DRENMIVEX-879362 format. One record per residue: x, y, z of N, C-alpha, C in turn; residue in three letters; residue number from 1. Coordinates in steps of 0.1 Angstrom, whole numbers, plus 5000, padded with zeros to 4 digits. Example, Ala and Ser with C-alpha at 12.3 -4.5 7.8 and 13.67 -1.06 7.14 Angstrom:
DRENMIVEX-879362
+------+------+------+------+------+------+------+------+------+------+-----+
|  nc1 |  nc2 |  nc3 | cac1 | cac2 | cac3 |  cc1 |  cc2 |  cc3 | type | seq |
+------+------+------+------+------+------+------+------+------+------+-----+
| 5132 | 4943 | 5078 | 5123 | 4955 | 5078 | 5132 | 4967 | 5078 |  ALA |   1 |
| 5128 | 4978 | 5071 | 5137 | 4989 | 5071 | 5129 | 5000 | 5079 |  SER |   2 |
+------+------+------+------+------+------+------+------+------+------+-----+
END
This chain:
DRENMIVEX-879362
+------+------+------+------+------+------+------+------+------+------+-----+
|  nc1 |  nc2 |  nc3 | cac1 | cac2 | cac3 |  cc1 |  cc2 |  cc3 | type | seq |
+------+------+------+------+------+------+------+------+------+------+-----+
| 2015 | 8689 | 7159 | 2024 | 8697 | 7167 | 2034 | 8688 | 7173 |  UNK |   1 |
| 2047 | 8692 | 7172 | 2058 | 8683 | 7178 | 2056 | 8682 | 7193 |  UNK |   2 |
| 2059 | 8670 | 7198 | 2058 | 8668 | 7213 | 2071 | 8673 | 7219 |  UNK |   3 |
| 2071 | 8679 | 7230 | 2083 | 8683 | 7237 | 2088 | 8671 | 7245 |  UNK |   4 |
| 2101 | 8670 | 7244 | 2107 | 8658 | 7252 | 2105 | 8660 | 7267 |  UNK |   5 |
| 2104 | 8649 | 7274 | 2101 | 8650 | 7288 | 2113 | 8656 | 7295 |  UNK |   6 |
| 2110 | 8665 | 7304 | 2121 | 8671 | 7312 | 2128 | 8661 | 7321 |  UNK |   7 |
| 2141 | 8662 | 7323 | 2147 | 8652 | 7332 | 2142 | 8653 | 7346 |  UNK |   8 |
| 2141 | 8641 | 7352 | 2136 | 8641 | 7366 | 2146 | 8647 | 7375 |  UNK |   9 |
| 2142 | 8656 | 7384 | 2151 | 8662 | 7393 | 2156 | 8651 | 7403 |  UNK |  10 |
| 2168 | 8651 | 7406 | 2174 | 8641 | 7416 | 2168 | 8643 | 7430 |  UNK |  11 |
| 2166 | 8633 | 7437 | 2161 | 8634 | 7451 | 2173 | 8638 | 7459 |  UNK |  12 |
| 2170 | 8647 | 7468 | 2180 | 8652 | 7477 | 2179 | 8646 | 7491 |  UNK |  13 |
| 2189 | 8640 | 7496 | 2189 | 8633 | 7509 | 2191 | 8643 | 7520 |  UNK |  14 |
| 2188 | 8640 | 7532 | 2191 | 8648 | 7544 | 2206 | 8647 | 7546 |  UNK |  15 |
| 2212 | 8657 | 7553 | 2226 | 8658 | 7556 | 2229 | 8660 | 7570 |  UNK |  16 |
| 2238 | 8653 | 7575 | 2244 | 8655 | 7589 | 2258 | 8652 | 7589 |  UNK |  17 |
| 2267 | 8661 | 7592 | 2281 | 8659 | 7591 | 2285 | 8647 | 7601 |  UNK |  18 |
| 2292 | 8637 | 7596 | 2296 | 8626 | 7605 | 2305 | 8631 | 7616 |  UNK |  19 |
| 2301 | 8627 | 7628 | 2309 | 8631 | 7640 | 2313 | 8619 | 7647 |  UNK |  20 |
| 2326 | 8618 | 7651 | 2331 | 8607 | 7659 | 2324 | 8607 | 7672 |  UNK |  21 |
| 2319 | 8595 | 7677 | 2313 | 8594 | 7689 | 2297 | 8594 | 7688 |  UNK |  22 |
| 2293 | 8599 | 7677 | 2278 | 8599 | 7674 | 2275 | 8591 | 7662 |  UNK |  23 |
| 2282 | 8592 | 7651 | 2279 | 8586 | 7638 | 2290 | 8575 | 7635 |  UNK |  24 |
| 2301 | 8576 | 7640 | 2312 | 8566 | 7638 | 2321 | 8565 | 7651 |  UNK |  25 |
| 2327 | 8554 | 7652 | 2336 | 8552 | 7664 | 2349 | 8544 | 7659 |  UNK |  26 |
| 2360 | 8548 | 7665 | 2373 | 8542 | 7662 | 2378 | 8534 | 7674 |  UNK |  27 |
| 2383 | 8522 | 7671 | 2390 | 8514 | 7682 | 2403 | 8509 | 7676 |  UNK |  28 |
| 2414 | 8515 | 7680 | 2427 | 8510 | 7675 | 2431 | 8498 | 7684 |  UNK |  29 |
| 2440 | 8490 | 7678 | 2445 | 8478 | 7685 | 2433 | 8470 | 7690 |  UNK |  30 |
| 2424 | 8467 | 7681 | 2411 | 8461 | 7684 | 2412 | 8446 | 7689 |  UNK |  31 |
| 2421 | 8439 | 7683 | 2424 | 8425 | 7686 | 2438 | 8423 | 7691 |  UNK |  32 |
| 2440 | 8415 | 7701 | 2453 | 8412 | 7706 | 2461 | 8403 | 7697 |  UNK |  33 |
| 2454 | 8396 | 7688 | 2460 | 8386 | 7679 | 2457 | 8389 | 7665 |  UNK |  34 |
| 2457 | 8402 | 7661 | 2453 | 8406 | 7647 | 2463 | 8400 | 7637 |  UNK |  35 |
| 2476 | 8399 | 7640 | 2485 | 8393 | 7630 | 2482 | 8378 | 7628 |  UNK |  36 |
| 2478 | 8372 | 7639 | 2475 | 8357 | 7638 | 2462 | 8356 | 7629 |  UNK |  37 |
| 2453 | 8365 | 7631 | 2440 | 8364 | 7623 | 2444 | 8366 | 7608 |  UNK |  38 |
| 2453 | 8376 | 7605 | 2457 | 8378 | 7591 | 2464 | 8366 | 7586 |  UNK |  39 |
| 2474 | 8360 | 7593 | 2481 | 8349 | 7588 | 2472 | 8337 | 7586 |  UNK |  40 |
| 2463 | 8335 | 7595 | 2454 | 8324 | 7593 | 2445 | 8325 | 7581 |  UNK |  41 |
| 2441 | 8338 | 7578 | 2433 | 8340 | 7566 | 2442 | 8337 | 7553 |  UNK |  42 |
| 2454 | 8341 | 7554 | 2463 | 8339 | 7542 | 2465 | 8325 | 7539 |  UNK |  43 |
| 2464 | 8316 | 7548 | 2466 | 8302 | 7546 | 2453 | 8295 | 7542 |  UNK |  44 |
| 2442 | 8301 | 7543 | 2429 | 8295 | 7539 | 2429 | 8291 | 7525 |  UNK |  45 |
| 2422 | 8280 | 7522 | 2421 | 8276 | 7508 | 2406 | 8276 | 7503 |  UNK |  46 |
| 2397 | 8282 | 7511 | 2383 | 8282 | 7508 | 2378 | 8296 | 7504 |  UNK |  47 |
| 2387 | 8304 | 7498 | 2383 | 8317 | 7493 | 2372 | 8316 | 7482 |  UNK |  48 |
| 2362 | 8325 | 7483 | 2351 | 8326 | 7473 | 2355 | 8337 | 7464 |  UNK |  49 |
| 2355 | 8335 | 7451 | 2359 | 8345 | 7441 | 2348 | 8353 | 7436 |  UNK |  50 |
| 2351 | 8366 | 7435 | 2341 | 8376 | 7429 | 2347 | 8382 | 7417 |  UNK |  51 |
| 2343 | 8394 | 7413 | 2347 | 8400 | 7401 | 2362 | 8404 | 7403 |  UNK |  52 |
| 2371 | 8402 | 7393 | 2368 | 8399 | 7379 | 2369 | 8384 | 7376 |  UNK |  53 |
| 2372 | 8375 | 7386 | 2373 | 8361 | 7383 | 2360 | 8354 | 7380 |  UNK |  54 |
| 2349 | 8359 | 7387 | 2336 | 8353 | 7385 | 2326 | 8365 | 7382 |  UNK |  55 |
| 2315 | 8362 | 7376 | 2305 | 8372 | 7372 | 2297 | 8376 | 7384 |  UNK |  56 |
| 2303 | 8382 | 7394 | 2297 | 8386 | 7406 | 2297 | 8402 | 7407 |  UNK |  57 |
| 2287 | 8407 | 7414 | 2287 | 8422 | 7416 | 2297 | 8427 | 7426 |  UNK |  58 |
| 2302 | 8418 | 7434 | 2312 | 8422 | 7444 | 2326 | 8419 | 7439 |  UNK |  59 |
| 2336 | 8426 | 7443 | 2350 | 8424 | 7438 | 2359 | 8416 | 7447 |  UNK |  60 |
| 2370 | 8411 | 7442 | 2380 | 8404 | 7449 | 2377 | 8390 | 7454 |  UNK |  61 |
| 2380 | 8387 | 7466 | 2378 | 8374 | 7472 | 2374 | 8375 | 7486 |  UNK |  62 |
| 2366 | 8365 | 7492 | 2362 | 8366 | 7505 | 2361 | 8352 | 7512 |  UNK |  63 |
| 2362 | 8352 | 7525 | 2360 | 8340 | 7533 | 2351 | 8343 | 7544 |  UNK |  64 |
| 2342 | 8333 | 7547 | 2332 | 8334 | 7557 | 2331 | 8321 | 7565 |  UNK |  65 |
| 2332 | 8320 | 7578 | 2335 | 8331 | 7587 | 2350 | 8335 | 7587 |  UNK |  66 |
| 2352 | 8348 | 7590 | 2366 | 8353 | 7590 | 2372 | 8352 | 7604 |  UNK |  67 |
| 2365 | 8356 | 7614 | 2370 | 8356 | 7628 | 2364 | 8344 | 7635 |  UNK |  68 |
| 2372 | 8338 | 7645 | 2367 | 8328 | 7653 | 2358 | 8333 | 7664 |  UNK |  69 |
| 2350 | 8325 | 7671 | 2340 | 8330 | 7680 | 2345 | 8339 | 7691 |  UNK |  70 |
| 2357 | 8336 | 7697 | 2362 | 8345 | 7707 | 2366 | 8358 | 7702 |  UNK |  71 |
| 2372 | 8358 | 7690 | 2376 | 8371 | 7683 | 2364 | 8379 | 7680 |  UNK |  72 |
| 2354 | 8373 | 7675 | 2341 | 8380 | 7671 | 2335 | 8386 | 7684 |  UNK |  73 |
| 2336 | 8378 | 7695 | 2330 | 8383 | 7708 | 2337 | 8396 | 7712 |  UNK |  74 |
| 2350 | 8396 | 7710 | 2358 | 8409 | 7714 | 2353 | 8420 | 7705 |  UNK |  75 |
| 2352 | 8418 | 7692 | 2347 | 8429 | 7683 | 2333 | 8434 | 7688 |  UNK |  76 |
| 2324 | 8425 | 7691 | 2311 | 8429 | 7696 | 2311 | 8436 | 7709 |  UNK |  77 |
| 2320 | 8433 | 7718 | 2322 | 8441 | 7730 | 2326 | 8455 | 7727 |  UNK |  78 |
| 2335 | 8457 | 7717 | 2339 | 8470 | 7713 | 2326 | 8478 | 7709 |  UNK |  79 |
| 2318 | 8471 | 7701 | 2306 | 8478 | 7696 | 2297 | 8482 | 7707 |  UNK |  80 |
| 2294 | 8473 | 7716 | 2285 | 8476 | 7727 | 2291 | 8488 | 7736 |  UNK |  81 |
| 2304 | 8487 | 7738 | 2310 | 8498 | 7747 | 2310 | 8511 | 7740 |  UNK |  82 |
| 2313 | 8512 | 7727 | 2314 | 8525 | 7721 | 2301 | 8531 | 7717 |  UNK |  83 |
| 2292 | 8523 | 7713 | 2279 | 8528 | 7708 | 2269 | 8530 | 7720 |  UNK |  84 |
| 2271 | 8523 | 7731 | 2263 | 8523 | 7743 | 2249 | 8516 | 7740 |  UNK |  85 |
| 2248 | 8507 | 7730 | 2236 | 8499 | 7729 | 2238 | 8487 | 7738 |  UNK |  86 |
| 2226 | 8481 | 7741 | 2227 | 8470 | 7751 | 2228 | 8457 | 7744 |  UNK |  87 |
| 2225 | 8456 | 7731 | 2225 | 8443 | 7725 | 2226 | 8444 | 7710 |  UNK |  88 |
| 2234 | 8436 | 7703 | 2235 | 8436 | 7689 | 2233 | 8421 | 7684 |  UNK |  89 |
| 2228 | 8420 | 7672 | 2226 | 8406 | 7667 | 2226 | 8407 | 7652 |  UNK |  90 |
| 2228 | 8395 | 7645 | 2228 | 8394 | 7631 | 2214 | 8391 | 7626 |  UNK |  91 |
| 2209 | 8400 | 7617 | 2195 | 8399 | 7613 | 2194 | 8390 | 7600 |  UNK |  92 |
| 2183 | 8383 | 7599 | 2180 | 8376 | 7586 | 2166 | 8379 | 7582 |  UNK |  93 |
| 2164 | 8383 | 7570 | 2151 | 8387 | 7565 | 2142 | 8375 | 7564 |  UNK |  94 |
| 2128 | 8377 | 7564 | 2119 | 8365 | 7562 | 2122 | 8356 | 7550 |  UNK |  95 |
| 2127 | 8362 | 7540 | 2130 | 8354 | 7528 | 2144 | 8348 | 7528 |  UNK |  96 |
| 2151 | 8349 | 7540 | 2164 | 8343 | 7541 | 2175 | 8352 | 7538 |  UNK |  97 |
| 2173 | 8364 | 7533 | 2183 | 8373 | 7529 | 2191 | 8377 | 7541 |  UNK |  98 |
| 2204 | 8379 | 7539 | 2213 | 8383 | 7550 | 2225 | 8390 | 7544 |  UNK |  99 |
| 2232 | 8397 | 7553 | 2245 | 8404 | 7549 | 2257 | 8394 | 7552 |  UNK | 100 |
| 2268 | 8397 | 7545 | 2279 | 8388 | 7547 | 2287 | 8392 | 7560 |  UNK | 101 |
| 2281 | 8389 | 7571 | 2287 | 8393 | 7584 | 2299 | 8384 | 7587 |  UNK | 102 |
| 2309 | 8390 | 7594 | 2322 | 8383 | 7598 | 2328 | 8377 | 7586 |  UNK | 103 |
| 2330 | 8385 | 7576 | 2336 | 8382 | 7563 | 2349 | 8389 | 7561 |  UNK | 104 |
| 2359 | 8381 | 7558 | 2372 | 8387 | 7554 | 2373 | 8389 | 7539 |  UNK | 105 |
| 2376 | 8401 | 7535 | 2376 | 8404 | 7520 | 2390 | 8409 | 7517 |  UNK | 106 |
| 2395 | 8405 | 7505 | 2407 | 8410 | 7499 | 2404 | 8415 | 7485 |  UNK | 107 |
| 2408 | 8428 | 7483 | 2405 | 8434 | 7470 | 2417 | 8442 | 7465 |  UNK | 108 |
| 2421 | 8439 | 7453 | 2433 | 8446 | 7447 | 2430 | 8458 | 7440 |  UNK | 109 |
| 2440 | 8466 | 7437 | 2438 | 8479 | 7431 | 2432 | 8479 | 7417 |  UNK | 110 |
| 2433 | 8468 | 7410 | 2427 | 8467 | 7396 | 2414 | 8460 | 7397 |  UNK | 111 |
| 2409 | 8456 | 7408 | 2396 | 8449 | 7409 | 2384 | 8457 | 7412 |  UNK | 112 |
| 2386 | 8469 | 7417 | 2375 | 8478 | 7421 | 2380 | 8492 | 7424 |  UNK | 113 |
| 2370 | 8501 | 7423 | 2372 | 8515 | 7427 | 2362 | 8518 | 7438 |  UNK | 114 |
| 2362 | 8530 | 7444 | 2352 | 8533 | 7454 | 2338 | 8531 | 7449 |  UNK | 115 |
| 2329 | 8526 | 7457 | 2315 | 8524 | 7454 | 2306 | 8529 | 7465 |  UNK | 116 |
| 2303 | 8542 | 7465 | 2295 | 8548 | 7476 | 2282 | 8541 | 7476 |  UNK | 117 |
| 2278 | 8537 | 7489 | 2265 | 8530 | 7491 | 2261 | 8531 | 7505 |  UNK | 118 |
| 2250 | 8526 | 7509 | 2246 | 8524 | 7523 | 2242 | 8509 | 7524 |  UNK | 119 |
| 2243 | 8504 | 7537 | 2239 | 8491 | 7540 | 2224 | 8490 | 7543 |  UNK | 120 |
| 2218 | 8479 | 7541 | 2203 | 8478 | 7543 | 2199 | 8480 | 7557 |  UNK | 121 |
| 2190 | 8490 | 7559 | 2184 | 8492 | 7573 | 2175 | 8481 | 7577 |  UNK | 122 |
| 2171 | 8473 | 7568 | 2162 | 8461 | 7572 | 2171 | 8450 | 7578 |  UNK | 123 |
| 2184 | 8451 | 7576 | 2193 | 8440 | 7581 | 2203 | 8445 | 7591 |  UNK | 124 |
| 2206 | 8458 | 7592 | 2216 | 8462 | 7601 | 2214 | 8477 | 7605 |  UNK | 125 |
| 2218 | 8481 | 7617 | 2218 | 8495 | 7621 | 2233 | 8499 | 7622 |  UNK | 126 |
| 2241 | 8491 | 7626 | 2256 | 8494 | 7627 | 2264 | 8484 | 7618 |  UNK | 127 |
| 2274 | 8489 | 7612 | 2284 | 8481 | 7605 | 2298 | 8484 | 7610 |  UNK | 128 |
| 2307 | 8476 | 7606 | 2321 | 8478 | 7610 | 2331 | 8472 | 7601 |  UNK | 129 |
| 2343 | 8477 | 7600 | 2353 | 8472 | 7592 | 2366 | 8471 | 7601 |  UNK | 130 |
| 2373 | 8460 | 7600 | 2385 | 8458 | 7607 | 2396 | 8457 | 7597 |  UNK | 131 |
| 2406 | 8466 | 7597 | 2417 | 8466 | 7587 | 2427 | 8456 | 7591 |  UNK | 132 |
| 2431 | 8447 | 7581 | 2440 | 8436 | 7584 | 2452 | 8435 | 7576 |  UNK | 133 |
| 2456 | 8446 | 7569 | 2469 | 8445 | 7562 | 2478 | 8457 | 7567 |  UNK | 134 |
| 2489 | 8454 | 7573 | 2498 | 8464 | 7579 | 2506 | 8472 | 7568 |  UNK | 135 |
| 2505 | 8468 | 7556 | 2514 | 8473 | 7546 | 2507 | 8480 | 7534 |  UNK | 136 |
| 2495 | 8485 | 7536 | 2488 | 8493 | 7526 | 2488 | 8508 | 7530 |  UNK | 137 |
| 2487 | 8517 | 7520 | 2487 | 8531 | 7523 | 2475 | 8536 | 7532 |  UNK | 138 |
| 2476 | 8547 | 7538 | 2466 | 8553 | 7546 | 2453 | 8554 | 7539 |  UNK | 139 |
| 2454 | 8557 | 7526 | 2441 | 8560 | 7518 | 2434 | 8547 | 7514 |  UNK | 140 |
| 2438 | 8536 | 7520 | 2430 | 8524 | 7518 | 2420 | 8521 | 7529 |  UNK | 141 |
| 2417 | 8532 | 7536 | 2407 | 8531 | 7547 | 2393 | 8532 | 7541 |  UNK | 142 |
| 2384 | 8540 | 7548 | 2370 | 8541 | 7545 | 2367 | 8556 | 7544 |  UNK | 143 |
| 2359 | 8560 | 7534 | 2354 | 8573 | 7532 | 2339 | 8574 | 7534 |  UNK | 144 |
| 2334 | 8585 | 7539 | 2320 | 8589 | 7539 | 2317 | 8599 | 7529 |  UNK | 145 |
| 2306 | 8598 | 7522 | 2303 | 8606 | 7510 | 2290 | 8614 | 7512 |  UNK | 146 |
| 2288 | 8624 | 7504 | 2275 | 8630 | 7503 | 2272 | 8632 | 7488 |  UNK | 147 |
| 2259 | 8635 | 7485 | 2256 | 8637 | 7471 | 2263 | 8649 | 7465 |  UNK | 148 |
| 2266 | 8648 | 7452 | 2270 | 8659 | 7444 | 2259 | 8660 | 7433 |  UNK | 149 |
| 2251 | 8671 | 7433 | 2240 | 8672 | 7423 | 2245 | 8677 | 7410 |  UNK | 150 |
| 2237 | 8676 | 7399 | 2242 | 8680 | 7386 | 2247 | 8694 | 7385 |  UNK | 151 |
| 2241 | 8703 | 7393 | 2245 | 8717 | 7393 | 2257 | 8720 | 7402 |  UNK | 152 |
| 2263 | 8710 | 7407 | 2275 | 8711 | 7416 | 2271 | 8713 | 7431 |  UNK | 153 |
| 2258 | 8715 | 7434 | 2254 | 8717 | 7448 | 2256 | 8704 | 7455 |  UNK | 154 |
| 2260 | 8704 | 7468 | 2262 | 8692 | 7476 | 2249 | 8689 | 7483 |  UNK | 155 |
| 2245 | 8676 | 7483 | 2233 | 8672 | 7489 | 2236 | 8664 | 7502 |  UNK | 156 |
| 2227 | 8654 | 7505 | 2228 | 8647 | 7518 | 2237 | 8635 | 7518 |  UNK | 157 |
| 2237 | 8628 | 7529 | 2246 | 8618 | 7531 | 2241 | 8605 | 7538 |  UNK | 158 |
| 2228 | 8605 | 7541 | 2222 | 8593 | 7548 | 2208 | 8590 | 7543 |  UNK | 159 |
| 2204 | 8578 | 7545 | 2190 | 8574 | 7542 | 2183 | 8571 | 7555 |  UNK | 160 |
| 2170 | 8572 | 7554 | 2161 | 8570 | 7566 | 2148 | 8564 | 7561 |  UNK | 161 |
| 2141 | 8557 | 7571 | 2128 | 8551 | 7567 | 2119 | 8561 | 7561 |  UNK | 162 |
| 2111 | 8557 | 7551 | 2108 | 8543 | 7548 | 2118 | 8536 | 7539 |  UNK | 163 |
| 2128 | 8543 | 7535 | 2138 | 8537 | 7526 | 2148 | 8529 | 7534 |  UNK | 164 |
| 2152 | 8518 | 7528 | 2161 | 8509 | 7535 | 2176 | 8510 | 7530 |  UNK | 165 |
| 2178 | 8516 | 7518 | 2191 | 8517 | 7513 | 2192 | 8529 | 7503 |  UNK | 166 |
| 2203 | 8531 | 7497 | 2205 | 8543 | 7489 | 2198 | 8541 | 7476 |  UNK | 167 |
| 2197 | 8529 | 7471 | 2189 | 8527 | 7458 | 2174 | 8531 | 7460 |  UNK | 168 |
| 2168 | 8527 | 7471 | 2155 | 8531 | 7474 | 2153 | 8546 | 7476 |  UNK | 169 |
| 2163 | 8552 | 7483 | 2162 | 8566 | 7486 | 2163 | 8575 | 7474 |  UNK | 170 |
| 2172 | 8571 | 7464 | 2174 | 8578 | 7452 | 2164 | 8575 | 7441 |  UNK | 171 |
| 2157 | 8563 | 7443 | 2148 | 8559 | 7433 | 2154 | 8552 | 7421 |  UNK | 172 |
| 2167 | 8550 | 7421 | 2174 | 8543 | 7410 | 2187 | 8537 | 7414 |  UNK | 173 |
| 2191 | 8527 | 7407 | 2204 | 8521 | 7409 | 2215 | 8528 | 7401 |  UNK | 174 |
| 2210 | 8535 | 7391 | 2220 | 8541 | 7381 | 2220 | 8556 | 7383 |  UNK | 175 |
| 2232 | 8561 | 7387 | 2234 | 8575 | 7389 | 2246 | 8579 | 7380 |  UNK | 176 |
| 2246 | 8592 | 7376 | 2257 | 8596 | 7367 | 2270 | 8596 | 7375 |  UNK | 177 |
| 2281 | 8595 | 7367 | 2294 | 8595 | 7373 | 2296 | 8609 | 7380 |  UNK | 178 |
| 2304 | 8609 | 7391 | 2307 | 8620 | 7398 | 2294 | 8625 | 7406 |  UNK | 179 |
| 2286 | 8615 | 7410 | 2274 | 8619 | 7418 | 2276 | 8620 | 7433 |  UNK | 180 |
| 2288 | 8617 | 7437 | 2291 | 8617 | 7452 | 2304 | 8624 | 7454 |  UNK | 181 |
| 2305 | 8632 | 7465 | 2317 | 8639 | 7469 | 2322 | 8634 | 7483 |  UNK | 182 |
| 2334 | 8631 | 7484 | 2340 | 8626 | 7496 | 2338 | 8637 | 7507 |  UNK | 183 |
| 2333 | 8633 | 7518 | 2330 | 8642 | 7529 | 2339 | 8641 | 7541 |  UNK | 184 |
| 2344 | 8628 | 7544 | 2352 | 8626 | 7555 | 2360 | 8613 | 7552 |  UNK | 185 |
| 2373 | 8613 | 7555 | 2381 | 8601 | 7552 | 2387 | 8595 | 7565 |  UNK | 186 |
| 2385 | 8582 | 7567 | 2391 | 8575 | 7579 | 2404 | 8568 | 7574 |  UNK | 187 |
| 2415 | 8571 | 7579 | 2428 | 8564 | 7574 | 2428 | 8550 | 7578 |  UNK | 188 |
| 2434 | 8542 | 7569 | 2437 | 8528 | 7572 | 2448 | 8527 | 7583 |  UNK | 189 |
| 2445 | 8519 | 7593 | 2455 | 8516 | 7603 | 2453 | 8501 | 7606 |  UNK | 190 |
| 2464 | 8493 | 7605 | 2463 | 8479 | 7608 | 2457 | 8477 | 7622 |  UNK | 191 |
| 2448 | 8468 | 7623 | 2441 | 8464 | 7635 | 2432 | 8475 | 7641 |  UNK | 192 |
| 2428 | 8485 | 7632 | 2418 | 8495 | 7636 | 2404 | 8490 | 7632 |  UNK | 193 |
| 2395 | 8492 | 7642 | 2381 | 8489 | 7640 | 2374 | 8502 | 7638 |  UNK | 194 |
| 2367 | 8503 | 7626 | 2358 | 8515 | 7624 | 2344 | 8510 | 7625 |  UNK | 195 |
| 2336 | 8515 | 7634 | 2322 | 8512 | 7636 | 2314 | 8524 | 7631 |  UNK | 196 |
| 2304 | 8522 | 7623 | 2296 | 8534 | 7618 | 2281 | 8530 | 7616 |  UNK | 197 |
| 2273 | 8541 | 7616 | 2259 | 8539 | 7613 | 2258 | 8534 | 7599 |  UNK | 198 |
| 2250 | 8524 | 7597 | 2250 | 8517 | 7584 | 2242 | 8526 | 7573 |  UNK | 199 |
| 2234 | 8536 | 7577 | 2227 | 8544 | 7568 | 2235 | 8555 | 7562 |  UNK | 200 |
| 2247 | 8557 | 7566 | 2256 | 8567 | 7560 | 2262 | 8562 | 7547 |  UNK | 201 |
| 2263 | 8571 | 7537 | 2269 | 8567 | 7524 | 2284 | 8566 | 7527 |  UNK | 202 |
| 2289 | 8554 | 7523 | 2303 | 8551 | 7526 | 2309 | 8542 | 7515 |  UNK | 203 |
| 2322 | 8540 | 7515 | 2329 | 8531 | 7506 | 2343 | 8530 | 7511 |  UNK | 204 |
| 2349 | 8519 | 7507 | 2364 | 8518 | 7508 | 2370 | 8530 | 7500 |  UNK | 205 |
| 2379 | 8537 | 7506 | 2385 | 8548 | 7498 | 2392 | 8544 | 7486 |  UNK | 206 |
| 2400 | 8534 | 7487 | 2407 | 8528 | 7475 | 2413 | 8515 | 7479 |  UNK | 207 |
| 2418 | 8507 | 7469 | 2423 | 8494 | 7471 | 2438 | 8494 | 7467 |  UNK | 208 |
| 2444 | 8482 | 7470 | 2459 | 8482 | 7468 | 2463 | 8468 | 7465 |  UNK | 209 |
| 2474 | 8466 | 7458 | 2481 | 8454 | 7457 | 2476 | 8445 | 7445 |  UNK | 210 |
| 2484 | 8435 | 7442 | 2481 | 8426 | 7431 | 2481 | 8411 | 7435 |  UNK | 211 |
| 2487 | 8407 | 7446 | 2486 | 8393 | 7450 | 2479 | 8393 | 7464 |  UNK | 212 |
| 2476 | 8381 | 7468 | 2468 | 8379 | 7481 | 2475 | 8386 | 7492 |  UNK | 213 |
| 2488 | 8385 | 7494 | 2494 | 8391 | 7506 | 2495 | 8406 | 7505 |  UNK | 214 |
| 2495 | 8412 | 7493 | 2496 | 8426 | 7492 | 2482 | 8434 | 7493 |  UNK | 215 |
| 2472 | 8427 | 7488 | 2459 | 8434 | 7487 | 2453 | 8439 | 7500 |  UNK | 216 |
| 2444 | 8449 | 7498 | 2437 | 8454 | 7510 | 2429 | 8443 | 7516 |  UNK | 217 |
| 2431 | 8440 | 7528 | 2424 | 8429 | 7535 | 2416 | 8436 | 7547 |  UNK | 218 |
| 2404 | 8432 | 7548 | 2395 | 8438 | 7559 | 2384 | 8428 | 7562 |  UNK | 219 |
| 2381 | 8428 | 7575 | 2369 | 8420 | 7579 | 2357 | 8430 | 7581 |  UNK | 220 |
| 2345 | 8425 | 7576 | 2334 | 8434 | 7577 | 2323 | 8427 | 7586 |  UNK | 221 |
| 2315 | 8435 | 7592 | 2305 | 8431 | 7602 | 2292 | 8439 | 7600 |  UNK | 222 |
| 2281 | 8433 | 7603 | 2268 | 8440 | 7602 | 2259 | 8435 | 7614 |  UNK | 223 |
| 2254 | 8445 | 7621 | 2245 | 8442 | 7633 | 2232 | 8450 | 7633 |  UNK | 224 |
| 2222 | 8443 | 7637 | 2210 | 8451 | 7641 | 2211 | 8454 | 7656 |  UNK | 225 |
| 2205 | 8464 | 7661 | 2206 | 8467 | 7675 | 2192 | 8473 | 7680 |  UNK | 226 |
+------+------+------+------+------+------+------+------+------+------+-----+
END
């Protein structure tokens, strides 16, 4: 008797909570008094680390670490403490030495990457932030929050929670079909805007821009435990 093929595994559905400013994300405009100097300093750096497509890395574009100087980073952290009302933030390192690329300036051009919905590891951070550092890119080079789009078109959830540490664990796979996420909320790019958000929300850069270093989307990213 012929064996019936295995039925496809039903996708896991995540919980959903509409992102709300002041609860799930926070915006600080004019975050640094010297943002243009930070940008110009980055543009003159010669120690950029190359990612895809120049090198066989999973991450795109180029990056420098550290991006901000100690005083500038302290200002960013004060914004985080004030807006989220947490008493302390710190950079976490896992027992095996794993860590996130905190205080990293990234530049990514429009041909180097598309949106990649993901969450950050709850084992390494509770809050994340992005500081937009190019005054000449379109509004849609900001950040978007996403939710699941199921095969039948139904919309699912938008965040992960323990015991899962990230989206891959929560979904049970790293490989999801195309069109598996729907944009839920878009934060416009504004030069010197700091977007702080809960790291377990599904998110991504909305889009990228430019072809040379000075044109490309430039942003500093941060990750904190609290």
